[in-house]
BALOBA-1460 file (C-alpha; in Angstrom, 3 decimals):
// residues 381
<rec num="1" residu="x" x="48.186" y="23.058" z="134.184"/>
<rec num="2" residu="x" x="47.047" y="24.585" z="137.474"/>
<rec num="3" residu="x" x="43.723" y="26.226" z="136.759"/>
<rec num="4" residu="x" x="41.477" y="27.736" z="139.421"/>
<rec num="5" residu="x" x="39.049" y="24.807" z="139.413"/>
<rec num="6" residu="x" x="41.820" y="22.331" z="140.259"/>
<rec num="7" residu="x" x="43.065" y="24.583" z="143.053"/>
<rec num="8" residu="x" x="39.567" y="24.693" z="144.548"/>
<rec num="9" residu="x" x="39.419" y="20.903" z="144.737"/>
<rec num="10" residu="x" x="42.543" y="20.634" z="146.861"/>
<rec num="11" residu="x" x="41.451" y="23.247" z="149.355"/>
<rec num="12" residu="x" x="40.230" y="21.488" z="152.495"/>
<rec num="13" residu="x" x="37.476" y="23.978" z="153.386"/>
<rec num="14" residu="x" x="36.463" y="25.793" z="150.237"/>
<rec num="15" residu="x" x="34.170" y="28.755" z="150.826"/>
<rec num="16" residu="x" x="32.913" y="31.717" z="148.820"/>
<rec num="17" residu="x" x="31.698" y="35.008" z="150.237"/>
<rec num="18" residu="x" x="27.916" y="35.311" z="150.437"/>
<rec num="19" residu="x" x="28.054" y="38.950" z="149.288"/>
<rec num="20" residu="x" x="30.771" y="39.047" z="146.627"/>
<rec num="21" residu="x" x="32.602" y="36.278" z="144.722"/>
<rec num="22" residu="x" x="35.894" y="36.235" z="146.628"/>
<rec num="23" residu="x" x="36.777" y="32.764" z="147.865"/>
<rec num="24" residu="x" x="39.428" y="30.703" z="149.585"/>
<rec num="25" residu="x" x="41.778" y="30.915" z="146.614"/>
<rec num="26" residu="x" x="42.852" y="33.898" z="148.738"/>
<rec num="27" residu="x" x="44.638" y="32.003" z="151.539"/>
<rec num="28" residu="x" x="44.206" y="34.926" z="153.937"/>
<rec num="29" residu="x" x="40.465" y="35.431" z="153.483"/>
<rec num="30" residu="x" x="38.262" y="35.412" z="156.580"/>
<rec num="31" residu="x" x="34.495" y="35.295" z="156.905"/>
<rec num="32" residu="x" x="32.408" y="37.334" z="159.272"/>
<rec num="33" residu="x" x="28.731" y="37.141" z="160.197"/>
<rec num="34" residu="x" x="26.443" y="35.575" z="157.553"/>
<rec num="35" residu="x" x="29.447" y="34.456" z="155.513"/>
<rec num="36" residu="x" x="30.518" y="37.943" z="154.405"/>
<rec num="37" residu="x" x="34.261" y="38.137" z="153.750"/>
<rec num="38" residu="x" x="36.835" y="40.556" z="155.138"/>
<rec num="39" residu="x" x="37.232" y="42.147" z="151.698"/>
<rec num="40" residu="x" x="33.627" y="43.340" z="151.750"/>
<rec num="41" residu="x" x="34.099" y="44.689" z="155.264"/>
<rec num="42" residu="x" x="37.221" y="46.524" z="154.101"/>
<rec num="43" residu="x" x="35.346" y="47.886" z="151.059"/>
<rec num="44" residu="x" x="32.698" y="49.359" z="153.362"/>
<rec num="45" residu="x" x="35.330" y="50.947" z="155.596"/>
<rec num="46" residu="x" x="37.263" y="52.481" z="152.709"/>
<rec num="47" residu="x" x="34.120" y="53.854" z="151.099"/>
<rec num="48" residu="x" x="33.358" y="55.795" z="154.257"/>
<rec num="49" residu="x" x="36.927" y="56.923" z="154.974"/>
<rec num="50" residu="x" x="38.219" y="57.638" z="151.464"/>
<rec num="51" residu="x" x="35.268" y="58.796" z="149.375"/>
<rec num="52" residu="x" x="32.980" y="60.740" z="151.743"/>
<rec num="53" residu="x" x="30.041" y="59.223" z="149.857"/>
<rec num="54" residu="x" x="27.667" y="60.187" z="152.668"/>
<rec num="55" residu="x" x="28.978" y="63.757" z="152.751"/>
<rec num="56" residu="x" x="28.562" y="65.045" z="149.208"/>
<rec num="57" residu="x" x="28.938" y="68.694" z="150.202"/>
<rec num="58" residu="x" x="32.228" y="67.978" z="151.973"/>
<rec num="59" residu="x" x="33.436" y="65.952" z="149.009"/>
<rec num="60" residu="x" x="32.535" y="68.737" z="146.568"/>
<rec num="61" residu="x" x="34.292" y="71.325" z="148.734"/>
<rec num="62" residu="x" x="37.461" y="69.225" z="148.958"/>
<rec num="63" residu="x" x="37.491" y="68.728" z="145.197"/>
<rec num="64" residu="x" x="37.047" y="72.460" z="144.589"/>
<rec num="65" residu="x" x="39.970" y="73.249" z="146.909"/>
<rec num="66" residu="x" x="42.169" y="70.755" z="145.069"/>
<rec num="67" residu="x" x="41.328" y="72.250" z="141.679"/>
<rec num="68" residu="x" x="42.056" y="75.748" z="142.996"/>
<rec num="69" residu="x" x="45.425" y="74.608" z="144.326"/>
<rec num="70" residu="x" x="46.341" y="72.870" z="141.056"/>
<rec num="71" residu="x" x="45.601" y="76.031" z="139.107"/>
<rec num="72" residu="x" x="47.692" y="78.099" z="141.521"/>
<rec num="73" residu="x" x="50.572" y="75.604" z="141.230"/>
<rec num="74" residu="x" x="50.514" y="75.679" z="137.441"/>
<rec num="75" residu="x" x="49.041" y="72.274" z="136.662"/>
<rec num="76" residu="x" x="49.293" y="68.585" z="137.434"/>
<rec num="77" residu="x" x="50.492" y="65.345" z="135.850"/>
<rec num="78" residu="x" x="48.421" y="62.398" z="134.665"/>
<rec num="79" residu="x" x="49.679" y="59.094" z="133.279"/>
<rec num="80" residu="x" x="47.415" y="58.009" z="130.422"/>
<rec num="81" residu="x" x="47.325" y="54.309" z="129.498"/>
<rec num="82" residu="x" x="44.273" y="54.349" z="127.243"/>
<rec num="83" residu="x" x="42.430" y="52.256" z="129.815"/>
<rec num="84" residu="x" x="39.077" y="53.142" z="131.349"/>
<rec num="85" residu="x" x="40.234" y="54.541" z="134.696"/>
<rec num="86" residu="x" x="42.995" y="56.871" z="133.524"/>
<rec num="87" residu="x" x="40.891" y="58.016" z="130.549"/>
<rec num="88" residu="x" x="37.922" y="58.855" z="132.749"/>
<rec num="89" residu="x" x="40.163" y="60.576" z="135.287"/>
<rec num="90" residu="x" x="41.328" y="62.804" z="132.422"/>
<rec num="91" residu="x" x="37.743" y="63.543" z="131.389"/>
<rec num="92" residu="x" x="36.808" y="64.568" z="134.944"/>
<rec num="93" residu="x" x="39.820" y="66.900" z="135.145"/>
<rec num="94" residu="x" x="38.869" y="68.551" z="131.852"/>
<rec num="95" residu="x" x="35.307" y="69.059" z="133.098"/>
<rec num="96" residu="x" x="36.732" y="70.818" z="136.146"/>
<rec num="97" residu="x" x="38.704" y="73.180" z="133.942"/>
<rec num="98" residu="x" x="42.109" y="71.548" z="134.442"/>
<rec num="99" residu="x" x="44.264" y="70.478" z="131.500"/>
<rec num="100" residu="x" x="46.922" y="68.140" z="132.928"/>
<rec num="101" residu="x" x="50.300" y="67.428" z="131.442"/>
<rec num="102" residu="x" x="50.045" y="63.900" z="130.033"/>
<rec num="103" residu="x" x="52.689" y="61.194" z="130.400"/>
<rec num="104" residu="x" x="52.418" y="58.229" z="128.053"/>
<rec num="105" residu="x" x="54.488" y="55.269" z="129.231"/>
<rec num="106" residu="x" x="55.430" y="53.198" z="126.189"/>
<rec num="107" residu="x" x="56.838" y="49.819" z="127.225"/>
<rec num="108" residu="x" x="55.911" y="48.192" z="123.929"/>
<rec num="109" residu="x" x="52.973" y="46.155" z="125.237"/>
<rec num="110" residu="x" x="50.017" y="48.459" z="124.572"/>
<rec num="111" residu="x" x="47.237" y="47.123" z="122.375"/>
<rec num="112" residu="x" x="46.391" y="49.039" z="119.195"/>
<rec num="113" residu="x" x="43.100" y="50.034" z="120.824"/>
<rec num="114" residu="x" x="44.870" y="51.512" z="123.860"/>
<rec num="115" residu="x" x="47.238" y="53.525" z="121.661"/>
<rec num="116" residu="x" x="44.309" y="54.747" z="119.571"/>
<rec num="117" residu="x" x="42.480" y="55.799" z="122.742"/>
<rec num="118" residu="x" x="45.496" y="57.768" z="123.929"/>
<rec num="119" residu="x" x="45.814" y="59.560" z="120.598"/>
<rec num="120" residu="x" x="42.079" y="60.272" z="120.439"/>
<rec num="121" residu="x" x="41.922" y="61.867" z="123.879"/>
<rec num="122" residu="x" x="45.136" y="63.881" z="123.558"/>
<rec num="123" residu="x" x="44.048" y="65.106" z="120.144"/>
<rec num="124" residu="x" x="40.482" y="65.917" z="121.181"/>
<rec num="125" residu="x" x="41.547" y="68.060" z="124.130"/>
<rec num="126" residu="x" x="44.789" y="69.385" z="122.640"/>
<rec num="127" residu="x" x="46.917" y="68.287" z="125.581"/>
<rec num="128" residu="x" x="50.617" y="68.844" z="126.135"/>
<rec num="129" residu="x" x="52.278" y="65.459" z="126.562"/>
<rec num="130" residu="x" x="55.429" y="63.365" z="126.578"/>
<rec num="131" residu="x" x="55.752" y="59.822" z="125.248"/>
<rec num="132" residu="x" x="58.525" y="58.014" z="127.108"/>
<rec num="133" residu="x" x="59.746" y="54.835" z="125.438"/>
<rec num="134" residu="x" x="61.447" y="52.518" z="127.858"/>
<rec num="135" residu="x" x="64.579" y="50.600" z="126.810"/>
<rec num="136" residu="x" x="62.870" y="47.493" z="125.417"/>
<rec num="137" residu="x" x="65.962" y="45.270" z="125.460"/>
<rec num="138" residu="x" x="66.659" y="45.774" z="129.170"/>
<rec num="139" residu="x" x="62.988" y="45.862" z="130.135"/>
<rec num="140" residu="x" x="62.245" y="42.524" z="128.459"/>
<rec num="141" residu="x" x="65.220" y="40.988" z="130.271"/>
<rec num="142" residu="x" x="63.805" y="42.166" z="133.620"/>
<rec num="143" residu="x" x="60.432" y="40.630" z="132.742"/>
<rec num="144" residu="x" x="62.144" y="37.358" z="131.852"/>
<rec num="145" residu="x" x="64.065" y="37.406" z="135.138"/>
<rec num="146" residu="x" x="60.792" y="37.583" z="137.043"/>
<rec num="147" residu="x" x="59.322" y="34.703" z="135.037"/>
<rec num="148" residu="x" x="62.421" y="32.606" z="135.733"/>
<rec num="149" residu="x" x="62.313" y="33.472" z="139.428"/>
<rec num="150" residu="x" x="58.970" y="31.745" z="139.946"/>
<rec num="151" residu="x" x="57.494" y="34.544" z="142.105"/>
<rec num="152" residu="x" x="53.831" y="35.377" z="141.864"/>
<rec num="153" residu="x" x="53.860" y="39.060" z="140.965"/>
<rec num="154" residu="x" x="55.659" y="39.125" z="137.628"/>
<rec num="155" residu="x" x="54.153" y="42.558" z="136.977"/>
<rec num="156" residu="x" x="56.278" y="44.273" z="139.619"/>
<rec num="157" residu="x" x="58.691" y="45.761" z="137.029"/>
<rec num="158" residu="x" x="55.843" y="47.329" z="135.023"/>
<rec num="159" residu="x" x="54.276" y="48.961" z="138.071"/>
<rec num="160" residu="x" x="57.584" y="50.072" z="139.590"/>
<rec num="161" residu="x" x="58.982" y="51.679" z="136.461"/>
<rec num="162" residu="x" x="55.725" y="53.545" z="135.784"/>
<rec num="163" residu="x" x="55.422" y="54.961" z="139.309"/>
<rec num="164" residu="x" x="59.100" y="55.973" z="139.277"/>
<rec num="165" residu="x" x="58.726" y="57.695" z="135.925"/>
<rec num="166" residu="x" x="55.671" y="59.633" z="137.086"/>
<rec num="167" residu="x" x="57.571" y="60.901" z="140.121"/>
<rec num="168" residu="x" x="60.590" y="61.834" z="138.000"/>
<rec num="169" residu="x" x="58.533" y="63.726" z="135.410"/>
<rec num="170" residu="x" x="56.493" y="65.532" z="138.077"/>
<rec num="171" residu="x" x="59.691" y="66.563" z="139.866"/>
<rec num="172" residu="x" x="61.369" y="67.695" z="136.662"/>
<rec num="173" residu="x" x="58.400" y="69.834" z="135.665"/>
<rec num="174" residu="x" x="57.803" y="71.223" z="139.133"/>
<rec num="175" residu="x" x="54.343" y="69.645" z="139.423"/>
<rec num="176" residu="x" x="53.166" y="68.792" z="142.925"/>
<rec num="177" residu="x" x="50.239" y="66.555" z="142.034"/>
<rec num="178" residu="x" x="49.984" y="63.280" z="140.141"/>
<rec num="179" residu="x" x="46.347" y="62.565" z="139.311"/>
<rec num="180" residu="x" x="45.459" y="58.911" z="138.749"/>
<rec num="181" residu="x" x="42.448" y="56.711" z="138.072"/>
<rec num="182" residu="x" x="42.815" y="54.412" z="141.061"/>
<rec num="183" residu="x" x="39.559" y="54.297" z="142.965"/>
<rec num="184" residu="x" x="37.873" y="52.586" z="145.896"/>
<rec num="185" residu="x" x="34.514" y="51.897" z="144.280"/>
<rec num="186" residu="x" x="35.599" y="49.659" z="141.436"/>
<rec num="187" residu="x" x="39.035" y="48.289" z="142.277"/>
<rec num="188" residu="x" x="39.715" y="48.352" z="146.017"/>
<rec num="189" residu="x" x="39.316" y="44.599" z="146.511"/>
<rec num="190" residu="x" x="42.610" y="42.818" z="145.866"/>
<rec num="191" residu="x" x="44.124" y="40.249" z="148.275"/>
<rec num="192" residu="x" x="47.589" y="41.077" z="149.570"/>
<rec num="193" residu="x" x="48.459" y="37.389" z="149.177"/>
<rec num="194" residu="x" x="47.994" y="37.744" z="145.399"/>
<rec num="195" residu="x" x="50.806" y="40.205" z="144.944"/>
<rec num="196" residu="x" x="53.845" y="41.966" z="146.359"/>
<rec num="197" residu="x" x="54.889" y="45.588" z="146.867"/>
<rec num="198" residu="x" x="56.068" y="46.921" z="143.493"/>
<rec num="199" residu="x" x="57.813" y="49.810" z="145.246"/>
<rec num="200" residu="x" x="60.539" y="47.498" z="146.586"/>
<rec num="201" residu="x" x="63.518" y="48.292" z="144.350"/>
<rec num="202" residu="x" x="65.846" y="46.116" z="146.447"/>
<rec num="203" residu="x" x="63.609" y="43.133" z="145.663"/>
<rec num="204" residu="x" x="63.722" y="43.871" z="141.932"/>
<rec num="205" residu="x" x="67.512" y="44.161" z="141.968"/>
<rec num="206" residu="x" x="67.848" y="40.908" z="143.920"/>
<rec num="207" residu="x" x="65.649" y="38.931" z="141.523"/>
<rec num="208" residu="x" x="67.425" y="40.409" z="138.518"/>
<rec num="209" residu="x" x="70.872" y="39.697" z="139.964"/>
<rec num="210" residu="x" x="69.949" y="36.004" z="140.194"/>
<rec num="211" residu="x" x="67.947" y="35.560" z="137.002"/>
<rec num="212" residu="x" x="68.817" y="38.391" z="134.606"/>
<rec num="213" residu="x" x="71.185" y="37.905" z="131.684"/>
<rec num="214" residu="x" x="72.765" y="41.358" z="131.728"/>
<rec num="215" residu="x" x="74.833" y="43.187" z="134.308"/>
<rec num="216" residu="x" x="72.787" y="44.489" z="137.243"/>
<rec num="217" residu="x" x="74.111" y="47.945" z="136.361"/>
<rec num="218" residu="x" x="71.948" y="47.830" z="133.220"/>
<rec num="219" residu="x" x="68.623" y="47.952" z="135.048"/>
<rec num="220" residu="x" x="69.633" y="51.216" z="136.722"/>
<rec num="221" residu="x" x="69.187" y="52.737" z="133.256"/>
<rec num="222" residu="x" x="65.438" y="52.159" z="133.633"/>
<rec num="223" residu="x" x="63.222" y="54.512" z="135.663"/>
<rec num="224" residu="x" x="63.555" y="53.363" z="139.251"/>
<rec num="225" residu="x" x="63.052" y="54.548" z="142.781"/>
<rec num="226" residu="x" x="64.761" y="53.450" z="145.977"/>
<rec num="227" residu="x" x="63.044" y="53.677" z="149.334"/>
<rec num="228" residu="x" x="65.002" y="56.843" z="150.043"/>
<rec num="229" residu="x" x="63.953" y="58.338" z="146.692"/>
<rec num="230" residu="x" x="60.347" y="57.771" z="147.693"/>
<rec num="231" residu="x" x="60.863" y="59.543" z="151.024"/>
<rec num="232" residu="x" x="62.547" y="62.413" z="149.164"/>
<rec num="233" residu="x" x="59.672" y="62.807" z="146.686"/>
<rec num="234" residu="x" x="57.139" y="62.580" z="149.514"/>
<rec num="235" residu="x" x="58.612" y="64.645" z="152.358"/>
<rec num="236" residu="x" x="61.081" y="66.999" z="150.654"/>
<rec num="237" residu="x" x="59.584" y="67.498" z="147.205"/>
<rec num="238" residu="x" x="55.999" y="67.374" z="148.464"/>
<rec num="239" residu="x" x="54.668" y="65.409" z="145.486"/>
<rec num="240" residu="x" x="51.242" y="63.926" z="146.147"/>
<rec num="241" residu="x" x="48.933" y="61.472" z="144.411"/>
<rec num="242" residu="x" x="45.321" y="62.460" z="143.870"/>
<rec num="243" residu="x" x="42.661" y="59.731" z="143.303"/>
<rec num="244" residu="x" x="40.160" y="61.947" z="141.513"/>
<rec num="245" residu="x" x="37.588" y="59.234" z="140.811"/>
<rec num="246" residu="x" x="36.992" y="58.817" z="144.547"/>
<rec num="247" residu="x" x="35.220" y="62.183" z="144.374"/>
<rec num="248" residu="x" x="32.553" y="60.946" z="141.959"/>
<rec num="249" residu="x" x="29.921" y="58.217" z="141.836"/>
<rec num="250" residu="x" x="32.053" y="56.305" z="139.369"/>
<rec num="251" residu="x" x="29.753" y="54.171" z="137.231"/>
<rec num="252" residu="x" x="32.055" y="52.362" z="134.734"/>
<rec num="253" residu="x" x="29.200" y="51.720" z="132.292"/>
<rec num="254" residu="x" x="28.246" y="55.398" z="132.164"/>
<rec num="255" residu="x" x="31.925" y="56.330" z="131.988"/>
<rec num="256" residu="x" x="32.353" y="54.124" z="128.928"/>
<rec num="257" residu="x" x="29.443" y="55.850" z="127.179"/>
<rec num="258" residu="x" x="30.928" y="59.272" z="127.862"/>
<rec num="259" residu="x" x="34.369" y="58.223" z="126.633"/>
<rec num="260" residu="x" x="33.035" y="56.519" z="123.497"/>
<rec num="261" residu="x" x="31.455" y="59.819" z="122.478"/>
<rec num="262" residu="x" x="35.015" y="61.213" z="122.301"/>
<rec num="263" residu="x" x="36.365" y="58.456" z="120.038"/>
<rec num="264" residu="x" x="37.480" y="56.112" z="122.821"/>
<rec num="265" residu="x" x="36.992" y="52.351" z="122.329"/>
<rec num="266" residu="x" x="36.553" y="49.551" z="124.833"/>
<rec num="267" residu="x" x="39.448" y="47.050" z="125.048"/>
<rec num="268" residu="x" x="37.688" y="44.314" z="127.042"/>
<rec num="269" residu="x" x="38.415" y="43.134" z="130.609"/>
<rec num="270" residu="x" x="40.021" y="45.375" z="133.228"/>
<rec num="271" residu="x" x="43.752" y="46.056" z="132.694"/>
<rec num="272" residu="x" x="43.820" y="44.362" z="129.281"/>
<rec num="273" residu="x" x="44.955" y="47.559" z="127.553"/>
<rec num="274" residu="x" x="48.422" y="45.989" z="127.981"/>
<rec num="275" residu="x" x="48.944" y="42.644" z="126.244"/>
<rec num="276" residu="x" x="51.563" y="41.458" z="128.749"/>
<rec num="277" residu="x" x="49.387" y="42.435" z="131.722"/>
<rec num="278" residu="x" x="46.443" y="40.653" z="130.112"/>
<rec num="279" residu="x" x="48.414" y="37.427" z="129.609"/>
<rec num="280" residu="x" x="49.851" y="37.729" z="133.116"/>
<rec num="281" residu="x" x="46.412" y="38.059" z="134.691"/>
<rec num="282" residu="x" x="44.508" y="35.683" z="132.422"/>
<rec num="283" residu="x" x="47.083" y="32.956" z="131.778"/>
<rec num="284" residu="x" x="50.096" y="33.036" z="134.106"/>
<rec num="285" residu="x" x="48.204" y="33.649" z="137.353"/>
<rec num="286" residu="x" x="45.443" y="31.057" z="136.767"/>
<rec num="287" residu="x" x="47.714" y="28.347" z="135.319"/>
<rec num="288" residu="x" x="50.698" y="28.627" z="137.650"/>
<rec num="289" residu="x" x="49.195" y="30.056" z="140.842"/>
<rec num="290" residu="x" x="45.502" y="29.193" z="140.713"/>
<rec num="291" residu="x" x="44.462" y="32.855" z="140.854"/>
<rec num="292" residu="x" x="41.608" y="34.385" z="138.865"/>
<rec num="293" residu="x" x="41.848" y="38.149" z="139.357"/>
<rec num="294" residu="x" x="38.414" y="38.583" z="137.836"/>
<rec num="295" residu="x" x="37.055" y="37.534" z="141.234"/>
<rec num="296" residu="x" x="38.543" y="40.636" z="142.830"/>
<rec num="297" residu="x" x="37.507" y="42.935" z="139.980"/>
<rec num="298" residu="x" x="33.942" y="41.634" z="139.932"/>
<rec num="299" residu="x" x="33.694" y="41.739" z="143.729"/>
<rec num="300" residu="x" x="34.459" y="45.467" z="143.740"/>
<rec num="301" residu="x" x="31.759" y="46.028" z="141.120"/>
<rec num="302" residu="x" x="29.270" y="43.939" z="143.124"/>
<rec num="303" residu="x" x="29.895" y="46.020" z="146.236"/>
<rec num="304" residu="x" x="29.591" y="49.232" z="144.224"/>
<rec num="305" residu="x" x="26.233" y="48.072" z="142.891"/>
<rec num="306" residu="x" x="27.307" y="47.968" z="139.242"/>
<rec num="307" residu="x" x="27.219" y="44.161" z="138.862"/>
<rec num="308" residu="x" x="24.844" y="41.511" z="140.180"/>
<rec num="309" residu="x" x="26.489" y="38.644" z="142.044"/>
<rec num="310" residu="x" x="24.747" y="36.025" z="139.870"/>
<rec num="311" residu="x" x="25.979" y="37.790" z="136.734"/>
<rec num="312" residu="x" x="29.524" y="37.742" z="138.124"/>
<rec num="313" residu="x" x="29.284" y="34.000" z="138.771"/>
<rec num="314" residu="x" x="28.158" y="33.475" z="135.179"/>
<rec num="315" residu="x" x="31.029" y="35.578" z="133.853"/>
<rec num="316" residu="x" x="33.514" y="33.548" z="135.891"/>
<rec num="317" residu="x" x="32.376" y="30.412" z="134.074"/>
<rec num="318" residu="x" x="33.374" y="31.909" z="130.726"/>
<rec num="319" residu="x" x="36.936" y="31.559" z="129.378"/>
<rec num="320" residu="x" x="39.189" y="34.575" z="129.565"/>
<rec num="321" residu="x" x="40.086" y="36.316" z="126.303"/>
<rec num="322" residu="x" x="43.852" y="36.085" z="126.777"/>
<rec num="323" residu="x" x="43.841" y="32.548" z="128.193"/>
<rec num="324" residu="x" x="44.703" y="31.125" z="124.785"/>
<rec num="325" residu="x" x="47.734" y="29.839" z="122.936"/>
<rec num="326" residu="x" x="47.961" y="32.618" z="120.292"/>
<rec num="327" residu="x" x="48.310" y="35.342" z="122.932"/>
<rec num="328" residu="x" x="50.861" y="33.364" z="124.939"/>
<rec num="329" residu="x" x="52.769" y="32.638" z="121.725"/>
<rec num="330" residu="x" x="52.764" y="36.360" z="120.938"/>
<rec num="331" residu="x" x="54.240" y="37.200" z="124.358"/>
<rec num="332" residu="x" x="56.918" y="34.528" z="123.930"/>
<rec num="333" residu="x" x="57.823" y="35.927" z="120.529"/>
<rec num="334" residu="x" x="58.155" y="39.460" z="121.925"/>
<rec num="335" residu="x" x="60.285" y="38.164" z="124.805"/>
<rec num="336" residu="x" x="62.415" y="36.212" z="122.305"/>
<rec num="337" residu="x" x="61.917" y="32.850" z="123.987"/>
<rec num="338" residu="x" x="60.394" y="29.632" z="122.683"/>
<rec num="339" residu="x" x="57.040" y="28.396" z="123.940"/>
<rec num="340" residu="x" x="58.622" y="25.243" z="125.344"/>
<rec num="341" residu="x" x="60.807" y="27.236" z="127.714"/>
<rec num="342" residu="x" x="57.806" y="29.288" z="128.854"/>
<rec num="343" residu="x" x="55.819" y="26.118" z="129.537"/>
<rec num="344" residu="x" x="58.686" y="24.763" z="131.652"/>
<rec num="345" residu="x" x="58.556" y="27.895" z="133.836"/>
<rec num="346" residu="x" x="54.797" y="27.568" z="134.145"/>
<rec num="347" residu="x" x="55.122" y="23.953" z="135.309"/>
<rec num="348" residu="x" x="57.726" y="24.687" z="137.979"/>
<rec num="349" residu="x" x="56.632" y="25.136" z="141.583"/>
<rec num="350" residu="x" x="55.906" y="28.736" z="142.673"/>
<rec num="351" residu="x" x="58.612" y="30.467" z="144.689"/>
<rec num="352" residu="x" x="57.581" y="32.797" z="147.563"/>
<rec num="353" residu="x" x="58.682" y="36.407" z="147.277"/>
<rec num="354" residu="x" x="60.255" y="35.951" z="150.712"/>
<rec num="355" residu="x" x="62.868" y="33.726" z="149.100"/>
<rec num="356" residu="x" x="64.509" y="36.856" z="147.654"/>
<rec num="357" residu="x" x="66.035" y="39.763" z="149.577"/>
<rec num="358" residu="x" x="63.831" y="42.804" z="150.012"/>
<rec num="359" residu="x" x="63.126" y="45.892" z="152.095"/>
<rec num="360" residu="x" x="60.349" y="44.089" z="153.953"/>
<rec num="361" residu="x" x="62.146" y="43.942" z="157.313"/>
<rec num="362" residu="x" x="63.275" y="47.560" z="157.066"/>
<rec num="363" residu="x" x="59.737" y="48.680" z="156.264"/>
<rec num="364" residu="x" x="58.444" y="46.688" z="159.216"/>
<rec num="365" residu="x" x="60.957" y="48.269" z="161.592"/>
<rec num="366" residu="x" x="60.123" y="51.740" z="160.259"/>
<rec num="367" residu="x" x="56.375" y="51.083" z="160.189"/>
<rec num="368" residu="x" x="55.293" y="54.395" z="161.830"/>
<rec num="369" residu="x" x="57.385" y="56.415" z="159.359"/>
<rec num="370" residu="x" x="56.143" y="54.369" z="156.397"/>
<rec num="371" residu="x" x="52.536" y="54.778" z="157.523"/>
<rec num="372" residu="x" x="53.051" y="58.541" z="157.757"/>
<rec num="373" residu="x" x="54.741" y="58.653" z="154.334"/>
<rec num="374" residu="x" x="51.849" y="56.803" z="152.708"/>
<rec num="375" residu="x" x="49.393" y="59.206" z="154.296"/>
<rec num="376" residu="x" x="51.385" y="62.273" z="153.272"/>
<rec num="377" residu="x" x="51.914" y="60.939" z="149.725"/>
<rec num="378" residu="x" x="48.187" y="60.969" z="148.931"/>
<rec num="379" residu="x" x="45.810" y="63.908" z="148.969"/>
<rec num="380" residu="x" x="43.149" y="62.962" z="151.498"/>
<rec num="381" residu="x" x="39.876" y="61.990" z="149.845"/>
């Protein structure tokens, strides 16, 4: 078993940031003056550039213009997972007088609490919505292919299929804006070395072609998006993402109180509204790759002023809810594999994403165009 503590011991020069709790389990971390890490420096930069925290009047004006445009365009789309961020994004939209069309992405992994939260919020506000159930048989096979492959980011399929589906639904309904709960304050710290671009459809196809059990043609039945599809949605269709929570002083503790008053219930740690995501973050990443994503989550909260550093260190000493045999056994059962096979995959050496074909070189060669597309694809905060 490769837990985070063991990984720390083998690092030659272990160091932790003096401001947050990010450490050298991120192989690309650097430390500036007084031992402050590059992630904290990046957090400061993004807060200024993406939230206009020091210019409240400007931020309010930009938000008002967005709301006016949404109403003129006939609405917007929001994907609701039942988690804190998407639920609070919905609440803020409602307060602004906007009732979004709701997309519920059902991949079969939601907790009962998450599903109850979705139902409570949709029912309370009387929202028009679609529940899209993904083909479970094919989807599970893609997830298994990623586990067999040995790459770090086994959650790429989940993120890719959701983003693709949101684009497809927005395009079909003629909606120009996809509102989401992503935000700088509470979740902007995440090492690039701990993941891989979920937008890379070529990478998904390559991994599946080597480790999937069905014909590659089968995964094209799932919501997907090639690089050219993304350019089409961005430049030709003009669909944009809007990070609404960047326009508010997003206090997650206050947000929870407001949501609870509407029948919403807490589901625990960040991103644990999905059982597979929870096991991925709290079992697979720590045991196979020596990564504890709580460090990144807590570090964002520390920088935002919602969590004391000493409290974060204490929380890191506690076991994670989904780092237990019953939850892993449940995932194995749903994937229709035995626990012994899963343990074999966990014991095998990690395989770099670079081992599999991808669009990485193409994106590098087209860097100016990609940078422009990413800028155009998001409504400026």
